[in-house]
C-alpha positions in Angstrom: 1.6 -11.3 -2.8 5.4 -11.6 -3.5 5.0 -14.9 -5.4 7.9 -16.5 -3.5 10.4 -13.8 -4.3 12.8 -12.5 -1.7 11.7 -9.2 -0.4 11.8 -6.7 2.5 8.1 -6.0 2.6 6.9 -9.1 4.5 9.7 -8.9 7.2 8.9 -5.3 7.7 5.2 -5.9 8.0 5.8 -8.7 10.5 8.0 -6.4 12.6 5.2 -3.9 12.8 2.6 -6.6 13.7 4.7 -8.0 16.4 4.4 -4.7 18.3 0.7 -5.6 18.9 1.3 -9.1 20.1 -0.4 -8.3 23.4 -3.8 -7.6 21.7 -3.8 -9.7 18.5 -2.3 -12.7 16.7 -1.6 -12.9 13.0 -1.2 -15.5 10.2 0.8 -15.1 7.0 -0.6 -16.4 3.7 1.3 -16.9 0.5 -1.5 -15.9 -1.9 0.3 -16.0 -5.2 3.0 -18.6 -4.6 0.9 -21.2 -2.8 -2.7 -20.1 -3.5 -3.3 -19.5 0.2 -6.3 -17.2 0.5 -7.6 -16.5 4.0 -11.3 -17.0 4.9 -13.6 -14.5 6.7 -12.6 -15.5 10.2 -10.1 -12.7 10.6 -10.9 -9.1 11.8 -8.0 -7.3 10.1 -6.4 -8.0 6.7 -3.2 -6.5 5.3 -2.5 -7.4 1.6 1.0 -6.8 0.6 2.8 -5.5 -2.5 4.5 -7.8 -4.9 6.3 -7.9 -8.3 4.8 -8.2 -11.8 1.7 -7.3 -13.7 -1.3 -7.0 -11.3 -3.6 -8.1 -14.1 -1.6 -11.1 -15.2 -3.8 -14.0 -16.4 -3.6 -17.7 -15.6 -3.0 -17.6 -11.9 -5.3 -20.0 -10.1 -5.1 -17.7 -7.0 -6.7 -14.7 -8.7 -10.3 -15.7 -8.7 -10.2 -16.7 -5.0 -8.4 -13.4 -4.2 -10.9 -11.2 -6.1 -13.6 -13.3 -4.4 -12.2 -12.5 -1.0 -12.2 -8.7 -1.8 -15.9 -9.0 -2.8 -16.8 -11.0 0.3 -15.1 -8.5 2.6 -17.0 -5.6 1.0 -20.3 -7.4 1.3 -19.5 -8.5 4.9 -19.1 -4.8 5.9 -22.3 -3.9 4.2 -24.3 -6.5 6.1 -22.7 -6.8 9.5 -22.2 -4.4 12.5 -18.8 -5.9 13.4 -16.6 -4.8 10.5 -13.5 -6.2 8.8 -10.6 -3.8 8.4 -8.5 -4.0 5.3 -5.3 -2.4 4.0 -4.1 -2.9 0.4 -0.5 -2.1 -0.5 1.0 -1.5 -3.9 0.3 -4.7 -6.0 -2.8 -5.6 -4.1 -4.0 -1.9 -4.2 -3.8 -2.0 -8.0 -5.8 -5.2 -8.0 -8.4 -3.7 -5.6 -8.8 -0.7 -7.9 -9.3 -3.0 -10.8 -11.8 -5.1 -8.9 -13.9 -2.2 -7.9 -13.7 -0.5 -11.3 -12.5 2.8 -9.9 -9.3 3.3 -12.0 -7.3 2.0 -14.9 -4.2 -0.1 -14.2 -1.5 0.6 -16.7 2.3 0.1 -17.1 4.4 3.2 -16.2 6.5 4.7 -18.9 9.4 4.1 -16.5 9.8 2.2 -13.3 9.3 4.3 -10.1 12.1 3.3 -7.7 13.1 5.3 -4.6 11.6 8.0 -2.4 9.3 10.7 -3.6 6.9 13.3 -2.3 3.1 12.8 -2.8 0.4 15.4 -2.5 -2.7 15.2 -0.5 -6.1 15.8 -2.1 -8.9 17.6 -0.2 -10.0 14.2 1.2 -6.4 13.3 2.0 -6.1 16.4 4.2 -9.1 15.0 6.2 -7.7 11.5 6.4 -6.9 10.4 10.0 -4.0 8.1 8.8 -2.3 11.2 7.3 -2.9 13.6 10.2 0.7 13.6 11.4 2.1 14.0 7.9 2.9 17.2 6.0 1.6 18.1 2.6 3.4 16.8 0.6 4.8 13.9 2.5 7.5 11.4 1.5 6.9 7.8 0.6 8.9 4.7 -0.6 7.7 3.7 -4.0 8.8 0.7 -6.1 6.6 -0.1 -9.1 6.3 -0.7 -12.8 2.5 -0.2 -12.8 0.1 2.5 -11.8 -3.6 3.4 -11.3 -4.8 6.3 -13.4 -7.9 7.6 -15.1 -10.2 7.4 -12.0 -13.9 6.6 -12.5 -15.5 9.3 -10.5 -19.0 8.0 -10.9 -17.9 4.7 -9.5 -16.0 6.4 -6.6 -19.0 8.4 -5.7 -21.3 5.4 -5.8 -19.0 3.6 -3.4 -18.4 6.5 -1.2 -14.7 6.2 -1.9 -12.2 9.0 -2.0 -8.8 9.6 -3.6 -6.4 10.6 -0.8 -3.2 11.5 -2.5 -1.6 11.8 -5.9 1.8 11.3 -7.4 4.4 14.1 -7.3 3.9 17.1 -9.6 5.9 16.8 -12.9 5.1 20.0 -14.8 7.8 19.3 -17.4 6.1 16.0 -18.4 2.8 15.2 -20.0 1.8 12.1 -18.0 -1.2 11.8 -15.8 -0.5 11.7 -12.1 -1.0 8.3 -10.6 -3.4 7.7 -7.7 -1.3 7.0 -4.6 -4.0 6.2 -1.9 -7.7 5.6 -1.7 -10.1 5.4 1.2 -12.5 2.8 -0.2 -14.8 2.8 2.9 -14.5 3.7 6.6 -12.8 0.3 7.2 -11.0 -0.3 3.9 -8.0 1.8 2.7 -5.2 1.3 0.2 -1.9 2.8 -0.7 0.1 2.6 -3.9 3.3 3.3 -1.9 4.9 1.2 0.8 4.0 2.4 4.3 5.8 -0.6 5.7 9.1 0.7 4.5 11.3 0.8 7.5 13.9 3.5 6.8 16.7 2.0 8.9 16.2 -1.5 7.5 16.0 -0.2 3.9 19.1 2.1 4.4 21.1 -0.9 5.5 19.7 -3.1 2.7 20.4 -0.6 -0.1 23.8 0.3 1.1 25.1 -3.3 0.6 27.7 -3.0 -2.1 26.2 -5.5 -4.6 22.7 -4.0 -4.3 24.0 -0.4 -4.4 25.9 -1.1 -7.6 22.8 -2.8 -9.2 20.6 0.2 -8.4 23.1 2.8 -9.7 23.5 0.8 -12.9 19.7 0.7 -13.5 18.5 3.9 -12.0 21.5 6.2 -11.8 23.6 7.6 -9.0 21.6 10.7 -8.5 18.4 8.8 -7.7 20.3 6.4 -5.5 21.9 9.2 -3.5 18.6 11.0 -3.1 17.0 7.8 -1.8 19.7 7.3 0.7 19.4 10.9 1.9 15.7 10.6 2.3 15.9 7.3 4.2 18.4 8.9 6.6 16.2 12.0 7.1 13.9 11.5 10.2 11.4 14.0 8.8 10.7 12.1 5.6 10.2 8.3 5.2 10.4 7.8 9.0 7.2 9.9 9.6 5.3 7.9 7.0 6.5 4.6 8.5 5.5 5.7 12.0 2.1 7.0 11.0 0.2 5.0 8.4 0.2 1.3 9.4 0.3 1.9 13.2 -2.6 4.3 12.7 -4.5 1.8 10.6 -3.9 -1.0 13.2 -4.7 1.1 16.2 -7.9 2.4 14.7 -9.0 -1.1 13.7 -8.2 -2.4 17.2 -10.1 0.4 18.9 -13.1 0.0 16.6 -13.2 -3.8 17.1 -12.9 -3.3 20.9 -15.9 -0.9 20.9 -18.0 -3.3 18.8 -17.4 -6.2 21.2 -18.5 -4.2 24.3 
């Protein structure tokens, strides 16, 4: 979903997936850049983050992508062997729009760095978050957000909001939705669970990149992000928990279905 732009997300996702090379193979699709949309022959789907407006018009990839989300949902309703899906950031926003369970809006200011997020009641029961404290720390880079949840639609789907943006009592902005369990097999996060703290630490400490971040976001935010990336009790715990937990659960469920 990165539309051909250089990024850290895809390499970090591939590094995680390579850990499971003994039990699965994976393919990489350039959905936005080349209109490569996978078919229904896969068991597990991870849709990445990416830059720009998630509701931009005119892209010939959008209709096939939204069509795939709908097909995956219908497949799981009709078949015993399920498809497992993880949406991240940009694709999470698109999924929320597709399902009609939240409003996608532009943030008053870009979120860039590391932040705490707070579990909801459902988030405290979410297996992917079992090993994480409340609040837990996430890597968050976005200009857009999902707010104003449609609770009637959530209830009709059996979907649950898992966590919300950090508390900001001094500001009068609605807290964005940071993760949703759409169904037993489909989950999405607004944040980046693929954010490898060591890789990002090295990446953001490069002089040119550091100077650009400080100029746009300020030295205090940059310094906090570097501290959080270096702290093994913060981003490292999220990185170690969410995507590995998603993959291991999917692999286990698929193995049981094939018996």
